[in-house]
N, C-alpha and C positions, 0 to 999 in steps of 0.2 A: 527472507532472501534466498535461502537453499531451496524452498517450494516454488520459486518461480521457473518455469519451464522454460521461458521466451531467452534466447543468447542471441545478441545482435550482430550484425558485421563489425563492428569496433571490439565486440569482445565484451562488452558490459550490458549490464541488463535494466529492465523500466524500474526496476525498484533499485534507490540511491539515498545516502544520506544528506539531510540539509545540516550544515554546520550551526544556522542559527535562523531558526530557533534547532535544535538538537531532535532532528524526527527524521524517519522513513519516509519519502516523496513517492510521487508513482508517476513515469512521463507516460500520459495521454496523449494521442491523436486522434486527428479525425478518425470516424468508425471507420475499420478496414474495408475495402471497397468489397471483400469476398461476402461479408455477412452486411454489407449493405443491399446486396443484390438479391440476398435469400430472401422469399416471401413470408417465410416465418420466423425470419431473424436468428437462426442459426448462427453460431460462433464459430467457422470453422479454422480461424486464427488460433483460438484457445485450442482445440482438442487436436491439430495438428501442431501445436507446439508442446504438446503430452505427448503425442505419438513418437514425435521426432526424439523425447528422451526415455522411450521405452515405457512409458507409464501409461498402458494400455485401460486398465481400470478405471483412470481418472479420467481420461480422455473419454470411456463410456458412459460414464457419469454426467458429465458435461453434455454430451451429445442428447442423452436421456430428458436430461432437465427442461428440451425445446423442441424434440422431436420422439413423440411415441413411436414411430414408425421409419425408425432409423434404417433397419435392414433393410425396407423395402423400396426407400429412398435411395440408400448406396446402389441399386440394383437400377431402380426404374426415373428416378430424377433427372429433369433435362436441365441440371447443375447450371442455374446462371450464374451461381458464384463463381465457376472455372471462366466464362465469359469473361466478367469482370475483374479477372485475377490479374495483377500487376505483372508478372512474372512471364507474361506472353512478350512483355518490352524486349525481354532477354531472348527466349527460347519458346516452351510453351508453358501453357499454364497447371501449375498444381494438380494431381488426379485428387480433388477435394473428395470426389464421389465416392472412389473408389477406395480412400484412407477411412472414409465413414464405414464403408462397407466391410472393410478389414478387421474395425475394432469392432461394430456389432457382431461380426460371426465370431470372434476370438472370445468377446468375453460376453454378449448378452445371452448365450446360452449357459454360462456358468453362474449369473447372477440369478439366485434365488427370487420366487414373486411370493412378496409376501402380501396378503389380501387384509386391507386394511378397514372394509366396508362397516367395521365396527365403530370405526371414530367418525363417520359420514352422520349428521344429525341436521341437513342443511334441507332447503326446499329438492322434492322430486321435480326432475325434469324429464320430456320423454324425447330423443332423441331417435325421428322416422328416417332411416337410411343409416347404413354400417359400411360406407366407405370411406376414404380418407376425409373427408371433410367431418360426417358423423361421430369415426372414430376419435378424430382430434378434440372436437366441441366435449365429447363426453368425457375425454381422459383429463382435459383440463377442467372440467366442470367439477369430477371427482377429487381433483387434488385440490381442488376451493372446498372443498366439507361441503357439495350439492352431493343428491343422489340420482344419478340419470339412468337411463333405461334407455338402449337400444331394441329399435324395433326394426325386426329386416325381414322383407316381405318372403326372401328365398331360404333354403335350407341351410344355407350356410353364411357367415356374417362376411365383408369384404368389399362386397359391391362389385364393381370391375376391375378392384384388386386382383380379385380371385377369377370372375367368369370373364374379363376384357385381356388380362393379360398372359403371354403362354408361360408355361412351367420353366421354360429353357433361360427364360429371363427373370422370373419370381417364383421360386420354389414354392409348393403348398407351405412346406412345414416353415419358412421363413413368414409367410402369412399366419399361419396357426399361432407361432412362438409369438409375436407382436401381439395378436390381439389376444392371445391370453394374459399378455402382461399388463394389456391395457384393463381388461374384465378384472384382476387381480387388484385394481385399484380402489374396486368399492362400484363397478360399473355393473349393473345388470344387463341380460339380452332376453327378447323374445324373438327368435326364430318362426318362418312362416305364418308372421301377423304383416299382412298387407294393409296400407291405409289407401281405400279406394274411395272416399268419399270425404266431404266437409263434415260431414254427422260424426264418423270416424276422429275426427278432433275432438269433436264436442265431448265424445264419450271419455277420452283419455282426460280430457280437463276435470270431468266427474269424477274419476278413477282418483284424482288429489294430484295431478301432475299441475304445479306453478306456473309451468311452462312448456312450449312446444316448439321444438327445433326440427323443420323440415331441411333435410338432407338428401332429397331422393336421388340426386343425380341427373343426367341426362344422358338415357340409356335407348332413346327411341330411335331408328338408323332414319336417317333422311332418303327422299327418294329423288330419282334423276328427273323424273317427269317426263320419260321420253316413250317413243312407241316399244312395244313388247316386253314390257317392264314384270308383265305378272306372267310370263313365261316359266314354267317348271325348271329349273337350276340356277335362278338367278335369287342370290340372297344379299342382305343385309351385313355389313360388315360386324357390329356390335353380335346380332342374331346368332350368324354363323359362330363367331368364336365361342359365344357361351353355351351353345349345344354343344361344340368340340370338347369343351373342356367338362361339360355335363356327362360324357361318355356318351352322347348322340352324334358322331361324323359319319361324313358322308364314307361309305365303303369304296367308292371308286371316283374322285371327282376328277379325271379325266384331265384334258386340257383347262387349265385354267387362266383367267383373266381376271384381275385385279383394278380396279378404276378407285383412284385416290392416290396421294403423296403423302400422308400423313402419317404419325406410327401406326395407328390401327391398320392402314393399308398396309405397311411393309411386315405387323404382325398375321397379318391373313396371308400373304404370300407367303411367308416364310412356314407358320402352318399348313400349308397346303403342301408343298415341299415334303414336310414328313408324314403327308397322310399319302404320298407316293403319288401324287400328282404327274402326268407324263410332261407337262411343261407349266411353268408359271410364267405370265406378261403380267408386269405392272404397267398401267397408262396411267401417263400424268398430263395435264395442260399446258405445262411451262417445262421448262427446262429442271434438271438434277440439281441446281442451284439453288432455285428457289423451292425446292420442297422442304414442307416445312416437318419432315423427321428428324430424327438425330443424324447427322451424315455416318455415325458408327453404326448404327442399324443396318443402312442404306450398303454400306459396304458387306457387311456378315450377310445379306440377302443376295448381293450380287454374286460373292463366293459360295453362296449354297446354289446357285443355278437360277435366281431369280431373273427374267431378261427387262429389262426398263426401257421402257415407249415412251420416251417424251415428246413434248409439243405435239399430243394426242388427245381426244376428247371423243368418247362415244355419241352418237346423234340417234343412234336405233337397237333395239335387240332382235334378232330375227331369230327363227326355229322352224322345226319341221314338228307339223302338228302342235302340242303345245310344250314341246321339249327345245330348249334353247338349243342351235347351232352355231350360231357367228353374231359377231357384232360388226355395226355398220361404224365405222372412226372416220372423224377429218383429221387433217394435218393443221395446227396452230403456227403462229409467229409473235414476237413480241411486241407490243408498244409502248405504250408510255404508263407512268406509274398510277397505278390504282391507289383507295384510301389502306391497302393492306400496307404501302411502301414497295408493293412488287409489280413487275411491269403486267401489265394487261395482255391477255392470251386474245389471241384476233383470228377466228377462221380463215382458213387460204380456200378460195373457191375451187373446185374442180379436184380436190384434192382427197376424195372420201376414195374409202378400200375397206375389207371387210377382215375378218379374223376370226377363222374357224375356232369354235370354242365348247367345250360341256358344260363348265360352272363361271360364274361370273360373281362376284363379290365386290358391289358398290359400299365404298367408302369415303363417302365424300360430306359426313359430317355427322352430327347425332344433335337431339332436341329433347329437351324435359319434356318428360310426362306428368302433366297439373291437369288431371282429368278429375282429380279431387277437391280442386278448386272452383269447377264450375259450379256447383249447386250452392257455394257459401260466398262471402263477400271479399274474397282474397282478389285483390287486385294484380292483376300480370301487367307487364310492359308491353312495347312492342314487338320485342323478338320472342314473344311468346312464354317468356319464365316470369318466375316470382318478382314482382316490384318490392324493392326494399330500400331503406335507408342505409345509409356506408356500413352503419353497425349492424346488419341483418335484420334490422326490427320492419316488421311488414306492416300492413295499415291497421290489423286489427292486433290491441293488446295483447303481451302474451304469448305472441305467436311470431317465430324468427325465421327464417331460411339463408341456408348457408350452402356455398359448392356453386357446381353444375347448373343445379334447380334455378339460380339466380344470372350465374353468368354466361351459362350457355359451357359448350365443350371446352375443359381448360386441363390440365396438367395436376398431377399428383400432389405436388408442392403448393401449390396456389389454389387448389382444393380446400386444402388444410387450412392454409392461410385463412380462407375466408369463415371456417368452422370456426377457428380460433377467434377471431374478429366477433362472429357472435357470439362464442360463449362468453368473451367477456362482457358482452352489453346486458348479458343473461344475468351476470356476477353481479355489474352496477345497478342492476334494476332492482332485484332481489336482496342483496346486501349492500346496499349504500354507504352504510356506517363503517361494515368492515371493510370494503374494499373500494378506496378514495383516491385511488390512484391512477383514475381513468388516464388512458392516453401517456400516464408517466415513464419516459423510463430513462436509463442514467445519460445526464449529461457527457456528450465528449469534447473534447476542445478542438477548439480550431486550427491547431496547430497544423501543418503539412506533415504527411507521410515521411516514414524514415527514407531520403533519399537511397537510388539505386546506384551505387558506384559503377563508376563506369566500365571499371576493369573486371567486372564479376563475370567470371568464367562459364559457359554456355553448359546445361547438364542435360542430360536424354533424360526425358521422362517415362518414371518407369512405367511398362505395360503388363497387365496381368495375362497369366498364362491364358489361352484361349484353345478349347478341346479341337482336336483334329476334323476339319468338314468331312472327311467320307464317316466319321462315328457319329459325329455330332445331327446329323440329319437322321438319321436312322430311329433317334428317341425325341425325349424334352428332356432329358439332363440337362442341367444350368450348363449354359456354353463356356462363360466367363468364369474363370478361378477366382480366387483370393490372391493378395500380394503374400508373399513369403514374409517374416518377418525383417529380414534384410531391408528387403525391397519396399516394405512400408516405411521404415525408419528411413532409409535414403532419401525416399521420397518427399517426409515430410521435412527431411532438412533442408529442402528448397524453396520452402516458404520464405519467403524475402521479411515476415514479420511488420507488415505496412502500420499497422496501429500502436505499435511499440508495444504499450502494456495491451495482452491479448483479451484482458476479460475472461480469464480461465478461471478467476475467484479462487485460485490454490491459497494465495497470500490468506483470505479473510478466513479459510478453513484452519490455515496452520497458525494465525494468530490467536493465544491462550486469554487475550484481553478484551477479544472481539475489536480493537482499535481501530479496524479496516472496512469499509464500507462501500463497496462500488456505486450502488444505487444513490448516491447522496446527489441531491443537484444543489445549484450556486442558487444562495441566499443573501440577501442585501441586509447589511447592520449597520445601525448609525451609533460609532463611540465617542462620546466627547473628551476631549484632552485640552488641557490648557496648552501645553507646547506640543509642536510635532516637528522633526527631524525627518528630512527626503535624501534619502539615499542617492535616487536618481533625480532628475528633474521632475518638478512639481508637474502635476497637471495643468494642464492650459485654459483648462476652465475654472483654477484653482485662485483667489484673490490672495497674494501674498501679504502677510504682516509680518514685518520684520521684526516684530519686538516676541513674536509668536512662534514663526516659521523661520526656521533654518536649513540650509542647504550644505550638505558635507560637499567640504571644497574640493575640487578636480585639480591637480596639478601636473606638468610634466607627461612625457612621452607614452610612459608604458604604467601600469597598474603592475600594483605588488602587495604584498601581505602586511608590509611594514608600513605603509603609504595608508592602508587602509584602518590600519590598528590606530597611528597616529590620526588620521583625518575622522575618524569616527566619534576618538574620545573628544579632541577638539569643538565639534559641534556639541557633543553631550555637555561639556564645560558650559560654552554660551547658553545651553538649555535651561541649565540649574540656576542661572542669575535669578538673583529674587524668589527664589521659592526656599521653601522651610522643610528642612530633611525631616522624613519621618521614624520616627523613634522604631526601636526594635521592637516588636510585638514580645511582651515579656509578662506571663501571667505569674501571680504571687506564688510564692514555694508553699507545696506543699508537704504537710508532715503526715507522716504514714505511722498512726500510732499502735500502739501495743506491746506487751515484754514478750507475750508467748509468741513465737512467730505463725503468722497466719499466711503462707504461702500462696500466691495464683500461679500456675503454669499454662499458657495459652502459644499454643502449636499454629504456626500460618500454614494452610495450604498453600497459598501462594496462587488463587483463585483456581483453587483446586488440583491445579497439575499435579502435586506432589501427593494425594490423595487415593491415589491408585487402590482399587480392592479395598479401600476403607481403613489402608493401614496406620492411617494415623488417629483414628478411634479408636484402634485396637493396644495405642499406647496409653491410654485413658486412665483402664483398674489400673494396672501397676504404678502410674505415676500418685493417683488418690492415694495408697498404700503406705507412700514414704511418710515419714513422719515429717511434721511440721505444714505439711502441703493441705490447705482446704481447699483449692477449687482448682479446677483443669479441665480445659476445653479446647476445641480446632476452632479457629478464626480463619474467614475465608480470605482476609488479606490484610495483614498487619499495617502495611504501611498507607494504605489506602485511607483519604480524611473520614469518609464516613463510616466505612465496614472496621475502620480500627478503631472506634468509638465502644467497640463492645468491650475492648479490654478496660477502658476507664470507668464504665458503666459497673463492670463486677467487680474491680477493685473496690468501688464507693460500697454496691451494696453488698457485698460478702465482708465489706470490713477486713481485707487483706492489708498489710503492713509491706509488703512485700510482693515482688511481680519476675516472674523469669520467661520470657519475649525468643522461642525456639522458630529462628526463621531464616531469613540470610543476612541478617546482621550481627556483625561478631564483635563488637565493643562500643561503648559509650562516649568516647572519646570522640572530641566536634574534627579531629584531624582526618583531612580527605585521602586516604592511601588508594591506591592503584584498584583497590576491591569494591572501594566505593561505590554505589550509585546513587541516582538520584532517588529510587526508591529509599535505600537505606539512609540516605541522609534526611528524607521527607519524615520518615518514622521518627527518628531522633529528636528532629526539630520539635515535632509534634508533642511527644512526651516530654521532654526537658523544657522546652520555652514556652508553648500554646499551653499544656496544660499545668507544668510548674512542677513534675516530680524530681526529688533528689536522685541523681543518676546514681546513686550507690543504693537508692532500693529498687532499682529497676535492672536487673543481667540481662544481656542481651548474647546468643549463643547463635551459631550459625551450622544449625542440622541440614540446611538445604546444600551445598557443597561437600560437608564432609560425609554425611551420613546419607543422605535419600536419593541424589543424581549419581553419585557412584556405584550405589546398588539397589539401582530402580527396578532390575528384573530379578533381585532375589530381596523378598519383603522381611525375611526372616530376620537377616542379618541387617539390614536396614532400620528396622525396627530396634532390635538389640544394640546395636551402637547408639540411636539417637538417644534412647531411655541412658545409656552412658554418659552423652553429652550433657543431657539436662541434670543428670547426678552432680557433676563437676559444674556445671553453671547453679546449682542451688548452693553449692561449698561458696563459691564467687559473692552468693548473695549472701549468707550467713555472714560472713568474715570482713565485706567490705567495711568499710571508715568513712565517717560525715567528711564532708568536703568543710575547705577552712577558705573564707573569702579572703582576698588581697586588695588591697585599695591600690588604685593606679591613675596616677592623677599626670600625663605627658604634657608639657608644656604646647600651650598655645599659642606662640606665636609661629610664625613663617618666615625665612627668610631667604630671598634671592639674591645671587650674587651674581651680577652685573645688568645695569640700566641699558638692555638692547631690546630690539621691537620682541624679540623671544619673550626676555624677561618681562619686558613690561606687564605683554598679553598671561605670563604665567602667573606674578601675580595680581592681577585683575581680576585672575580666574579663583583666586584664593582667597579672595574677600567675603566672599562670601559664608564662609565658613568657618575661617578663622579669625580670631578674636582680633589679633595682630598681624598685618603684614608688612613688611620692612627689605628695602632694596639696598644694596649694597654694592660701591663702586668705587675704584681706584683712578677713573679716568675724567676728563672732564665732560661735563654731560649738557645740553643745550637748555635755555631755560622753560622751552615750551615742554621739555620731556619732565623737567621738574613738575611742572604747574598738570600737566596730566596724572603724572603720581598723587599731586596734590588732591587733584578732585577727587579722585579713586579712596582717600583716605588711606593712603600707603604712606609709609615714615621711609624718608630716602635720606641717606647716611651714605657722605663721600666728601673728600676724597680719603679714602681708607681702604686697604689692601690686605684680603683674607691672607692668614699667613699658615694658619693650623685650627683642625677641626678633631673635637675629641666627643667622646660619648659615645650615643647609639640612638636610634630611632626613638624619638617621642623627648628624648634628654638628650640635644646635643649640647656641647658649649664653643663658640667660633670664637677664635682670636683676633683682633683686627688690629693691624697696624695704621697709624694715623701717618697720613702726608707732612712732610715740617713745614708745609706753609698754615697749619695747624696748630705748632708745637710753639714754643718760646725756646728761647736759645737753651734756657734751662734745664728744660723738658726734652729736649733733643739728647742732651747726654744721658741717656736710659743706662742704667746697671745692665740690662739686658745686652746692651750695643757692645759694653766692656767685656763680657762674657762671650760674646760672637768673635770677637777679634782674638779672645784666646783657644778659640777654636771649638767654642761650645755651638751644638744645632739647637735650633728652637723646638723640632721636636725631641731634642733630648732634656730639655729643659722641665720643669713640675710644674703644672700648671697655676700653682701660686704663685710663682715668681713675676708672672703677669701683673699681677695686683700691685706690686709695687712699683710698675713703670708707669706712666702718664701715656706713653708712647703706643700703650697698648690697652684695647678694650674686650672686655669678654662681654657676649652677647648671649642667651639662651635660645633653642630654637628647639621647635617639635619634630621640622624638616626641614631640608635645606635643596633648593633649585638652583642648578648650575646652570646662568641664563648667559655665559661668557664663555666661550670655549677655553680661555686660556686660563680659568680657574678650576679647570679638571684636576691639574697636578696637584693642589693642595695637598699639604700633609695631614694625614690623618693618621692618628695615633690612638689606636683601639684598645691598646691595656699598656702597662709599664716596659713592655719588652718587646711588641711586635709595631713596624710602621710601615704604613701601603702608601708608597709614593706614588702611586695611579690610581687613586679612589675614584675618580671618575669613567673609567672605562665599563662599555654599555656589558650588560649580560648578553645581549641580544640586539642585532639591529633593528629598531623599531620599537624596542619594549621602552625604552626612557626610562629605565632603570638601571641603576650602577649597579657593581656588587658593593655597596654597601645599604642595608635598608637604611630607607628613612633618605636617602639622597639620590636626587632625580636629574635628568638632563635636559635641558632645553636647546641646550645648542652644540652643535660638535661638529666635526670636520665635514664627515660628511652628510650633514644636513643643509649645505650649500643651496639644493634643489628644492627646499621645503622651506615655503613660506615663515617668518619668524613667527607671526600672529598663532600660526598653526601649530609649529612644534610649542611654542612656550602655553598655550591654551590645554594642548597635548598632555605635557608634563603636569601642570596642573591638576588634570583630569587623574592622572595615575598615581600622584602623591593624594588628593583626595579619595578615590578609590581603597587605598591602605588605608587610610587614614579612618575610615569610616568603617570598613569591613573587615580588616582583619584580625582583629581584638575582639573577641567571643566572649560576652559579657555572663555566659552560663559556664564555659568550659574553660577557658584560657585564663581567667582571673581564678582559678584554686589552685592552692600548692598540692593539691592529692594527684593531680594529673600533669602537674611539672617536672622537668628530669631534675636530679639533684646530682651533686657529686661525693662519692665516698673518698675523702682528702689521705686516707690513709692509703690510697692506691694511685691517687693520681700524682704526674709526675709533672704538671708545668708544660706538654709539650705545645698546646696552645689550637690542638687539629679541631676540637672541638668550636674555638671561635670562630676558624675557617671556612667551617661548611656548615653552621648556622644559617638558614636563611630568613629570620627574624632580627637577627643580632642580641641574642639574650645571652649569651656563652659568651664570655669574656677571661682573661688571665688577671688576678689579682695578685699585685704584689704584697706578700706576709713579711717578708724579712728581704734586705739588699740582697736582688741578685736571686731572690726565690719566688715564684708565684705557682697558684693553683686556681685552677678553673673555679669561676664563678657564673651562678646562671640565676636569672633573673626571673623568678616564676612569672611576672606580669606579661611579658612577652615571650615566654615559652607557650607555643601550640603541641607540644607533646607527638610532636610527626616523627620522634625516634632517630634523627642521622647522627646525633652527637652518639648516641648509642652504641649506634653499628660502629662510629668511625674509632673511638676511643680504644687503643692499643690496648688499657690495662684491666677494661672493666670496670673505671670507677666511677663514671657517669650511668647512672638509673634511670627508671620511671617506674612507679609504684607497680604497672602492671608489666613490666618489664624484667621485674627481677627474678634472679635463679630462684628464691626460696619460692616464691609466690607461685612459679609455673612446678615447680615440683609439687606443691599442694596440689594446686591443680589437676594436673597427671593423677598422682597419688587417687584423688577421687571418684576420678574416672574408674579407676581399677579397683575400687571399693569394692 
């Protein structure tokens, strides 16, 4: 959760905890529009979220994962991501491209370039051309274990990145830096090695290259095919720029005319300004609005003095002798839309005119040079480019093509995307068994984006600093500067986080157990169940079987936690009808023999997270030297079902008769305190239930939270304290005493008070698991109700009135008073009535007094359910001195538990809105839940873990009885008016509540005794 950089407008994060089942989950929406628009599949939302948190190195790592030319793209990409950005619905799109550049400039040059070519042993691949497509393909192939070699015709790698883009837009040090990083991944480079014919391709195959990727680009200028185009002073745009950046610039270009409207044309115009041209005019046949160049680049060109002449087209070049002197042009108008989606330019008759010029640069497009394919069988398409399948495969096996040599002139990032597709095709062909996820990407949910809040305030887009015009036109230094740290963070915080989860994968990196994976795809599994409970409405395609499928009931206008608990438990009771309870998995007890101590020490590394610098291994030698220790080792995870088995194997193989597990678990008690986790409970469950060890043969100590985590930066102290803790743990192991089992036979009869709808359904819910179920009522009941109870096998006693309740959970005694209609006149004259007339109360009488009166009956019950609201005030006599007048008061609304353990509510005053059948079944469910799971057969049925009373200190205050959640504590009368605390071990879970509450310290637990603690502490300091 801490690692996630995304903060939504409501203050929450995409990661949140599910209550049922208890686990973290991730809120995923449709793929963010910026990511969907990126040709190479970058994740702008992810790295922007990290930048917004100031986590620049992590942002750079995420960028580099999908883009090896991030610094280049941060300057010259046509950024379709910004075109798709939803922020422009409020103001302006987020400056995604500038943020990528900021991160790369800030972090990229600091990152070391580690050459890992020694790790590659895959097939050799020849990549012809080192432009964006070739560089990206080589990078991807190297990371996949291939051995790519870049073969470049020029003396420097980079293709048109170097020769076609001006340094004031793309500094050469950025190109060199990023190419060096690509080469450091294990890519070889051959310069001045042109592939001029198909025979050259054949030679590469003979050298051992298993595949050849053609990525030679499209750098051949198109001609206008008009008169005078061969005059001196007329240049193709690419050749002009190439010569310029090679140092072969024109000494005096004079008056310059540039023909075209793309980025290359703008590049040539701005370069001419820096060469000292007297004037620069850019001619374009449509309007400025239709120019394909980046609008920002056009603005910069105009600022630098370039004159735009729209709706104009050259029709002839004229000159003096062989030297260009002027260009004949005509005006145009816009007509209907053409295939490109732009209005078609139409010449205007009689609009011709001349422009005096010394230099003309033609930038109307480029084409691929495919001369090497002429003498081979390599097929071309109608556009004159290499014909390929969608994945880059040509008609010749083992030969692939990508980039502009396939598509014609495109942008940098589009060429990179083409190179990536071709690289994948090569991987799938040559390593089909290792790379089997063709076209498989993480699935994104279909849920809509995070909504844009109506009142989201507009925030002005941050603009990087530009150099002053007067200075920048005099040199080729970069025009646009980077963001400041503050500017970058502020700009990143403008992101709306459309996809909620940004797929930054920081949570994956932070998870020590590798439990998170964002590349999982949806799978279908068939699961077989005897019965199914539906929380929501069943699917319309589902055939409902009422005997096996159950719907959680809905009632009332509003939902609440209490309703959810009640209705869910009621549905569960319906579902378990006719089922057989699963026995608690118990292994037969294991006896560890041996008179002489042979102890084993197992130190848990918590999946390696506690073992930095091998600190745990450093503890093994001093442990082995301790007397009685026969074995010591570090285990990966003591609580893991599979990895933890090494402990049982070692105990058996080494013939150990005791084991100390130093992990995060601090005791062997079954009681789950606030410190207990699923892992700690799972460890105890496996050792003592599944394997069957006696808890006194296994000692558990918590060195994780007491020694290793508090001193994680101080290995010496952490090791010293851990060894001391282990020493005290060994004392516990040697001094422990064997457990003594206690027999426990709770009453198998359940009694429901009240033949109401709630009471009847509660009784029916109990019949499956209780040998005898009885319903008691003092009121008249209809015959059909009696018949319902009889058919369900439920005993019905009436009219009798419950007047007193004694005992505790598992062993209640209920006193029933018969109606006069059931008694003879003689029986009506009860001795107890005489006592009542003299002022005696029923709760004050000895329980034996009721045996002598035919007016009263005593019945035994393991549990009691109150099915009629009036019965909640029945007198409960928990001990000789304390009487609870309102035993039926609920612990909390919706809990259905009363303050008396073992007594449950099926009907109460506030439950009028809840159907009786629902509240009744829910009460039965709660009773069954406690009855079957509350008493642990391993731990709670032993006197060694039960609390006990020191009668010399007890003063009979009864506070232990008040606080005991299980009803195990009570006050026993030892003489008239005198009582002492009595704790029944079979009900005690060892929680220690009574120990903490006792004002005199009379109540103790075996491992809470003062003497015990003193011995443990002494062992620590020995």
